C-alpha positions in Angstrom: -91.7 -142.6 75.4 -94.0 -144.3 72.8 -92.4 -147.6 73.6 -93.2 -147.2 77.3 -96.8 -146.2 76.6 -97.2 -149.2 74.2 -95.9 -151.6 76.9 -98.2 -150.0 79.6 -101.2 -150.4 77.3 -100.3 -154.0 76.6 -100.1 -154.7 80.3 -103.5 -153.1 80.8 -105.1 -155.2 78.0 -103.5 -158.4 79.4 -104.8 -157.7 82.8 -108.3 -156.9 81.4 -108.3 -160.2 79.5 -107.2 -162.0 82.6 -110.0 -160.5 84.7 -112.5 -161.5 82.0 -111.1 -165.0 82.0 -111.3 -165.3 85.8 -114.5 -163.4 86.6 -116.3 -163.1 83.3 -116.9 -166.7 82.4 -120.4 -167.1 81.1 -122.7 -168.9 83.5 -123.6 -172.4 82.2 -127.1 -173.0 81.1 -129.8 -175.6 81.3 -131.7 -175.5 78.0 -135.4 -176.0 78.3 -137.5 -176.6 75.2 -141.1 -175.8 74.5 -143.2 -176.4 71.4 -145.6 -173.4 71.5 -149.1 -172.9 70.1 -149.6 -169.2 70.5 -151.0 -169.0 67.0 -154.0 -170.9 65.6 -157.0 -172.5 67.2 -155.2 -173.4 70.4 -153.7 -169.9 71.0 -155.5 -169.7 74.3 -153.6 -172.9 75.5 -150.4 -171.6 74.1 -150.5 -168.1 75.5 -151.0 -169.3 79.0 -148.5 -172.0 78.8 -145.7 -169.8 77.6 -146.5 -167.1 80.2 -146.2 -169.6 83.0 -143.1 -171.2 81.6 -141.3 -167.9 81.3 -142.4 -166.8 84.7 -141.0 -169.9 86.3 -137.7 -169.5 84.5 -137.4 -165.9 85.6 -138.2 -166.7 89.2 -135.7 -169.6 89.3 -132.9 -167.6 87.7 -133.6 -164.6 90.1 -133.5 -167.0 93.0 -129.9 -168.1 92.1 -130.5 -170.6 89.3 -130.0 -174.3 89.6 -127.2 -176.1 91.4 -125.8 -179.1 89.5 -122.9 -181.0 91.0 -121.8 -177.8 92.8 -122.0 -175.6 89.8 -124.6 -172.8 89.3 -126.6 -173.0 86.1 -129.2 -170.6 84.6 -132.3 -171.7 82.8 -132.6 -170.8 79.1 -135.8 -171.3 77.1 -135.8 -172.4 73.5 -139.1 -172.1 71.6 -140.5 -173.6 68.4 -144.0 -172.5 67.2 -146.5 -175.1 66.0 -149.3 -172.7 64.9 -151.6 -175.3 66.5 -150.9 -177.7 63.7 -150.2 -181.2 65.0 -148.4 -182.2 61.8 -145.6 -179.7 62.6 -145.0 -180.9 66.2 -142.6 -183.8 65.3 -140.2 -181.5 63.3 -140.4 -178.7 65.9 -139.5 -181.2 68.7 -136.6 -182.6 66.7 -135.3 -179.1 66.1 -135.2 -178.4 69.9 -133.3 -181.6 70.5 -131.0 -181.9 67.5 -130.3 -178.2 66.9 -130.8 -176.5 70.2 -129.6 -179.5 72.4 -132.2 -179.0 75.0 -131.9 -181.0 78.3 -135.7 -181.4 78.7 -139.0 -180.3 77.1 -141.9 -178.9 79.0 -145.5 -178.1 78.1 -148.8 -177.3 79.8 -152.3 -178.3 79.1 -152.8 -179.0 75.4 -155.2 -181.4 73.6 -153.6 -184.9 73.2 -153.2 -184.8 69.5 -150.8 -181.8 69.9 -148.7 -183.6 72.5 -148.6 -187.2 71.2 -146.1 -186.5 68.3 -143.5 -185.4 70.9 -143.3 -188.8 72.6 -141.4 -190.9 70.1 -139.0 -188.1 69.4 -138.1 -187.6 73.1 -138.0 -191.3 73.6 -135.4 -191.9 70.9 -133.3 -189.0 72.1 -133.8 -190.0 75.8 -134.8 -186.4 76.6 -137.3 -186.0 79.4 -140.7 -184.7 78.3 -143.0 -183.2 80.9 -146.5 -182.7 79.4 -150.1 -182.1 80.5 -152.1 -183.6 77.7 -155.5 -184.0 79.3 -157.6 -185.9 79.6 -156.1 -189.3 80.6 -158.3 -191.6 78.4 -157.8 -190.0 75.0 -154.1 -189.5 75.8 -153.5 -193.2 76.7 -155.4 -194.4 73.8 -153.5 -192.2 71.4 -150.1 -193.2 72.8 -150.7 -196.9 73.6 -148.3 -198.1 71.0 -145.5 -195.7 72.1 -142.8 -196.5 74.7 -143.1 -193.8 77.3 -139.9 -194.2 79.4 -138.9 -190.6 79.3 -142.5 -189.2 79.1 -144.1 -187.9 82.3 -147.6 -186.6 82.3 -150.1 -184.8 84.5 -153.7 -185.4 83.3 -157.2 -185.2 84.6 -159.7 -188.1 83.9 -163.1 -188.4 82.4 -164.2 -191.7 83.8 -161.2 -193.7 85.0 -161.0 -193.8 88.8 -157.8 -192.8 90.5 -156.1 -195.3 92.7 -157.0 -195.0 95.5 -160.3 -193.2 94.5 -160.4 -189.5 95.2 -163.4 -187.2 94.7 -162.8 -184.2 92.4 -160.6 -185.9 89.8 -163.1 -187.0 87.2 -165.4 -185.2 84.8 -168.2 -187.4 86.1 -167.6 -186.0 89.6 -167.7 -182.3 88.8 -170.2 -182.4 85.9 -172.8 -184.3 87.9 -172.3 -182.2 91.0 -172.8 -179.1 88.8 -176.1 -180.7 87.7 -177.1 -181.2 91.3 -176.2 -177.7 92.3 -178.5 -176.2 89.6 -181.3 -178.7 90.0 -180.8 -180.7 86.8 -181.6 -184.4 86.9 -182.4 -187.3 84.5 -186.1 -186.4 84.4 -185.8 -182.6 84.1 -183.5 -182.3 81.1 -182.6 -184.1 77.9 -178.9 -183.8 77.2 -177.3 -183.5 73.7 -173.8 -184.9 73.3 -171.3 -183.5 70.7 -167.7 -183.7 69.8 -165.2 -183.2 66.9 -163.9 -186.5 65.4 -160.2 -186.0 66.3 -158.4 -188.2 68.9 -159.4 -185.9 71.7 -163.0 -185.4 70.8 -163.8 -189.1 70.2 -162.7 -190.1 73.6 -164.8 -187.4 75.2 -167.8 -188.2 73.1 -167.8 -191.9 74.1 -167.2 -191.3 77.8 -169.5 -188.3 78.3 -172.3 -190.2 76.7 -171.6 -193.2 78.9 -171.6 -191.1 82.0 -175.0 -189.6 81.1 -176.5 -193.0 80.2 -175.3 -194.5 83.5 -177.0 -191.7 85.4 -180.3 -192.5 83.6 -180.4 -189.4 81.3 -182.2 -189.3 78.0 -179.5 -188.3 75.5 -179.7 -187.0 72.0 -177.2 -187.2 69.1 -175.1 -189.9 70.9 -174.5 -193.5 70.2 -171.4 -195.6 69.4 -173.0 -198.8 68.0 -173.6 -199.8 65.3 -172.2 -196.4 64.2 -171.5 -193.0 65.8 -174.4 -190.7 66.2 -174.7 -187.3 64.4 -173.2 -185.5 67.4 -169.7 -186.5 66.3 -168.8 -184.1 63.5 -165.9 -183.8 61.1 -162.9 -181.6 62.0 -162.6 -180.9 58.2 -166.1 -180.0 57.0 -168.3 -179.7 60.1 -172.0 -179.8 59.3 -174.0 -178.9 62.4 -177.4 -179.0 60.8 -178.2 -182.6 61.7 -177.1 -182.0 65.3 -179.3 -178.9 65.7 -182.3 -180.7 64.0 -182.1 -183.6 66.5 -181.7 -181.3 69.5 -184.8 -179.3 68.4 -186.8 -182.6 67.8 -185.7 -184.1 71.1 -186.3 -180.9 73.2 -182.7 -180.8 74.3 -182.1 -178.2 77.1 -178.5 -179.2 78.1 -175.5 -180.2 76.1 -172.1 -181.8 77.0 -169.3 -182.0 74.5 -165.7 -181.4 73.5 -164.3 -179.7 70.4 -161.9 -176.9 69.3 -163.1 -173.3 70.1 -163.9 -172.2 66.6 -166.1 -175.3 66.0 -168.0 -174.8 69.3 -168.6 -171.2 68.5 -170.1 -172.0 65.1 -172.2 -174.8 66.7 -173.5 -172.6 69.5 -174.4 -169.8 67.1 -176.4 -172.3 65.0 -178.2 -173.4 68.2 -179.1 -169.8 69.0 -180.4 -169.2 65.5 -182.6 -172.2 65.9 -184.0 -170.6 69.1 -182.7 -173.5 71.3 -182.7 -172.3 74.9 -179.9 -174.4 76.3 -179.8 -174.1 80.1 -176.6 -176.1 80.6 -173.6 -175.9 78.3 -170.6 -178.1 79.2 -168.1 -177.0 76.5 -164.9 -178.9 77.3 -161.8 -177.7 75.5 -163.8 -174.9 73.8 -164.7 -172.8 76.7 -161.5 -172.5 78.6 -160.1 -169.1 77.5 -161.2 -165.5 77.5 -159.7 -165.0 74.0 -162.1 -167.6 72.6 -165.2 -166.7 74.7 -165.0 -162.9 74.3 -166.3 -163.2 70.7 -169.6 -164.6 72.0 -170.1 -161.5 74.2 -173.0 -161.9 76.6 -173.8 -165.3 75.0 -170.8 -166.7 76.7 -172.3 -166.1 80.2 -173.2 -169.4 81.8 -171.0 -171.6 79.6 -169.1 -174.0 81.9 -166.6 -176.8 81.9 -163.9 -178.6 83.8 -160.8 -176.6 84.9 -157.5 -177.6 86.4 -155.8 -174.5 87.9 -156.9 -171.3 89.6 -155.4 -168.3 91.3 -157.5 -169.0 94.4 -155.4 -172.2 95.1 -154.0 -172.2 98.7 -150.4 -171.1 98.3 -149.4 -173.3 101.3 -150.5 -176.3 99.3 -149.5 -174.9 95.9 -146.2 -172.9 96.3 -144.4 -171.0 93.7 -140.7 -170.0 93.7 -139.7 -167.3 96.1 -142.5 -164.9 96.7 -144.6 -166.1 93.8 -148.0 -167.6 94.7 -151.0 -168.6 92.5 -152.5 -165.2 93.2 -149.3 -163.2 92.3 -148.8 -165.3 89.1 -152.4 -164.4 88.1 -151.9 -160.7 89.0 -148.8 -160.6 86.8 -150.8 -162.2 83.9 -153.5 -159.5 84.3 -151.0 -156.8 84.3 -149.2 -158.1 81.2 -152.3 -159.2 79.2 -155.3 -157.2 80.5 -157.3 -160.5 80.5 -159.1 -162.6 83.0 -157.6 -165.9 84.2 -155.9 -168.2 81.8 -155.5 -171.5 83.8 -152.6 -172.7 81.7 -150.3 -170.3 83.3 -150.2 -172.5 86.4 -149.3 -175.7 84.7 -146.7 -174.0 82.5 -145.1 -172.8 85.7 -145.5 -176.1 87.5 -143.8 -178.2 84.9 -140.7 -176.1 84.9 -140.7 -176.4 88.7 -140.8 -180.2 88.4 -138.0 -180.4 85.9 -135.7 -178.2 87.9 -136.4 -180.1 91.2 -135.6 -183.4 89.4 -132.4 -182.0 87.9 -131.3 -180.8 91.4 -132.2 -184.2 92.9 -130.3 -186.0 90.2 -127.4 -183.6 90.4 -127.0 -184.3 86.7 -128.1 -183.2 83.3 -128.1 -186.7 81.8 -131.5 -187.9 80.6 -131.4 -191.2 82.5 -130.5 -189.5 85.8 -133.3 -187.0 85.4 -135.7 -189.7 84.5 -134.8 -191.6 87.7 -135.3 -188.5 89.8 -138.7 -187.8 88.2 -139.8 -191.3 89.1 -138.5 -191.1 92.7 -139.6 -187.6 93.4 -142.6 -186.1 95.1 -142.7 -182.5 93.7 -144.2 -179.4 95.2 -145.6 -177.0 92.6 -147.9 -174.0 92.1 -150.4 -176.5 90.8 -150.2 -178.8 93.9 -148.1 -181.9 94.7 -147.0 -184.1 91.8 -146.0 -187.7 92.2 -145.7 -189.7 89.0 -147.0 -193.3 89.1 -144.4 -195.9 88.4 -146.8 -197.9 86.1 -147.6 -195.2 83.6 -145.5 -192.1 84.8 -148.8 -190.2 85.1 -150.1 -188.0 88.0 -153.8 -187.4 88.2 -154.9 -183.7 88.2 -157.6 -182.3 90.5 -160.6 -180.6 88.7 -163.1 -178.0 89.5 -166.1 -176.7 87.5 -166.3 -173.1 86.4 -168.8 -170.9 84.5 -168.4 -167.6 82.7 -169.9 -164.7 84.5 -170.4 -161.0 83.5 -168.8 -158.6 86.0 -169.8 -155.0 86.8 -167.8 -153.8 83.8 -169.6 -156.1 81.4 -166.4 -158.2 81.0 -166.9 -162.0 81.1 -164.8 -163.7 83.8 -164.6 -167.3 84.9 -165.6 -168.2 88.5 -165.3 -171.6 90.3 -168.8 -172.9 91.0 -168.0 -176.5 92.0 -164.9 -177.5 94.0 -164.5 -180.8 95.9 -161.0 -179.8 97.2 -160.0 -178.2 100.5 -157.3 -176.1 98.8 -159.8 -174.3 96.5 -163.0 -172.5 97.6 -165.8 -171.6 95.2 -165.7 -168.1 93.9 -169.2 -168.0 92.4 -172.7 -169.6 92.6 -173.7 -172.1 89.9 -176.6 -171.1 87.7 -178.7 -172.1 84.8 -178.5 -170.1 81.6 -181.5 -167.9 81.0 -183.0 -166.2 78.0 -184.9 -162.9 77.5 
């Protein structure tokens, strides 16, 4: 009797193993890598990027995954945290490739110094890198010496025209239209120019100053010859006193600049202490995210800058996966984070969409095949169509201008005040900052 029971149990076990072998094979995966910055001074960039990347992966997997050569694959995300320290990016990227074996690396908007170290690593390994390291001019200057065969970028531009020229793709377009909307001109306001002296800030400093000079503005704290003006301050030991002193002496009432959020907050607080009544504040990089601006409280109201994604994008022009639209992606963000819009959620989502569409078009996970598909493709994304130029593997990104408003609950929220695009309507009216 025991012998019969033992044989029966063995048969059951054998059948079970056979069923697992036939029906329980693990689904193959496509490994996507991301070097995150959810800690440190770029945490606003990092939080939005990661949310969008994870949302796209979930949507694609829920929709059935990715078909490669007739086999169904799921997406799997591999993360390495940089803590917003550009000196760690190379090692983190190498780990994703050498240890995790990722098939591609995606990012979203991040200052160019945080993205540049990834390029040589991905080029050597022949792993596609899809990044959004705006703006175009600092990025190209920082990576001019690199081969960028496997690097594909989406960037906005400060001063460099698109080919063919398109309105709404340059800082000069949206910044000057904002001035026009609020009645600012070259005789009504003196403009102070500021920036941090990293690779991102220097490019902004030079080109913003040039834009204003070309438009006939009187500028303060800006010059490049024979040496940089006091508006360019150190990333290491910033001293804002000379900048503030010049702004007071020159009767500055508008400022344009670029620097990390903590530096801008200190600079702006110093201006407030000096009783400077700045009616226009264009705070590129620094003013993007609620988590940075909330510390300023009511003083954040009126701060404005360029932006490159919004939940009000037309879903017919900017489709997500399945039922996801720009608005539903934003709604999910608000539910999860209890925060106003973080524009990086759109580009985190979009870069995953692009990589997956390229893999499906290539019908392959080989880096060379994916690269060829990225060059050949015209991709539909939640951030709009993306078509990489053959010359520099870059696609220009449309811009709009937003300001921080205070809503009925006394929460600061960003609203679009200048849009030159048919797929995005304005959501607020441009205004000058006022003081009690």
